[in-house]
C-alpha positions, 0 to 999 in steps of 0.5 A: 586555412584554419589556425592550428594553434587553437583548439577546434571549437565542438559543440557543447555535449550534456553530461550524462545524467547519473544512473540511479544505482549511483545515488539510490542505495539499499541499506540496512535501514531501507532505500537511501537516497545519497545526495538527499541523504534521506530514507524512503520507508525505512525500517528503524529511526532514522534522521529523515525519512520519506514515507509512502503510507501509513502501514506498520511495515513502512511506517515506523515511530522515531524519525526526526523529520518525516515527509509524506502525504497529509493523510499519511501523517495523519494515520501515523499520528493515530497509529502512533501518537503525535510524538512517535509520528516524528518530531518534525512533520512536513507534509506535501501535496500530490504532485508538489516538488520538495527540494532536499539537497539537490533532489527533487521529491514529489509524491503520487498517488499510489492507489494503496490505501487513503494517503499512500503515495509513490515517491518520484526523484528527480536528480541531475536529469535522472528520475527514479519512482519508489512505488510503495505498495500499490495497486491499480484497481479502483477503490472508492476510499483513496486515490488511484495510481499514477503512472510516471515515466522513470528510468528506474521504477521500484516495485513491490512483488507481494503477488509477483506469481502468475497464480495471483489473478484477483477478480473483480472486488464488486463480484466478492462483495456480492458474495458476501451478500448472497451468503447473507441471504443464505444464512440471515440469522448468522452473524458474518464476521470478516477479517480486514486489515485495519488500515485501508482494507476495513474502510474499503470493504465497508464502502464497497458494501455501501455502493452495493447498496447495504446501508444497514448497520456495520459493527466493528471490532474496537481496533477498527474504530479509530481509523474508521473515524478518521477516514470519515474526518478526512471526507470517506464517508463509511455511513452507520458504524457501531461498535461490536463489543458492547452491541446486543448479541441479538443485534449481531445476528444476520449483521456484518461484523469487521475485525482484524484477521487476528481477532477472527480466531480469537477468543474476541469472537465467541461473543458471536453465535456461529459466525460465517467467518470470511477474511478479505485478502489477496492471499485468500486465492490460496486455498489452503490458507484459507482452510488452514485459518479456518475460513468459510468464505474467502474473499479475494479482495487485494490492495496490492497489485496482481500479477497482471498489473504488475507487468501492466505497470511496468508497460506503463512507466516505460521504465528500462530497469526495474527494481524489486524491493520484496516479494516473490522477486524471482518470478517477475525479475525472469518475467521481466528479462522476457520483456527485455528490462533489467531487473534487479532484486534488492531484498530488503528486509521487513516489508511484506503482508500487512497481516504480519504487522497488525 
């Protein structure tokens, strides 16, 4: 007969892992990991920051301690200067686990630009992955996106509408090269973001067999030099500002999008104006910008890639940081996923940050 004076022995039941919403909170500074007491891509200076990539809407100056990939830290130093890139800078190798106050933090490639990473957070058996910005297309200048299974996936939705389905980037490069055969004496002035897009365009042109000199606006030179230093070959690049006008006839000239309509472009005689961006899918936007040759080349996931990523990471819950939140949240509900709009302020199209 059982001894009723003693409680029955029950098997040990593991505690339920805490849901990420209990330890990962949106705040005015950005997404805050409470137990680790750090922010991911904070929009204002904080004590401890984890940075996904070097674009200006994600990498801000003045943090006391910065954890990022070695490439992102190098990009931040070039763009901001040594002191403003972080008083203390810690580089993490891909997949290396850094423990911060009991939270495991690792950086996994995001495929957005050189050095871009997703931030994988493991806390007491619960996992959240913060994507930063990302794309799923091949890019010869950076490591490809790696899906990581998680409980909550935090995604962007820059192109989170079904209308955004990006064409093959190589086909868009072929359009540019074809235009050069039609207008062999006109310079082709291509607007491209200074970090990531410009270098990707150059690398794609080289892969397509274009080995002639490519001329650069001065604002692009330092980052192109850095890419070369970090092992990304870009070929013969020359400054456009001091180039002979005859040398620019029939050449490719890269400049920040803002410079395409600026007086700087007047040095070119009747150029074919192009802009490389996912936003060139919107014809009204291209027309309003005076773009003769829109090149739909994006460094962000399009609609199909966003949905494919949701499937790949197998997360039951998706948080959306910024972009076309409503359309994506509706689609997530149809896919049986719980969606949440974080509506973080200060992130968006890099063109606004250049």
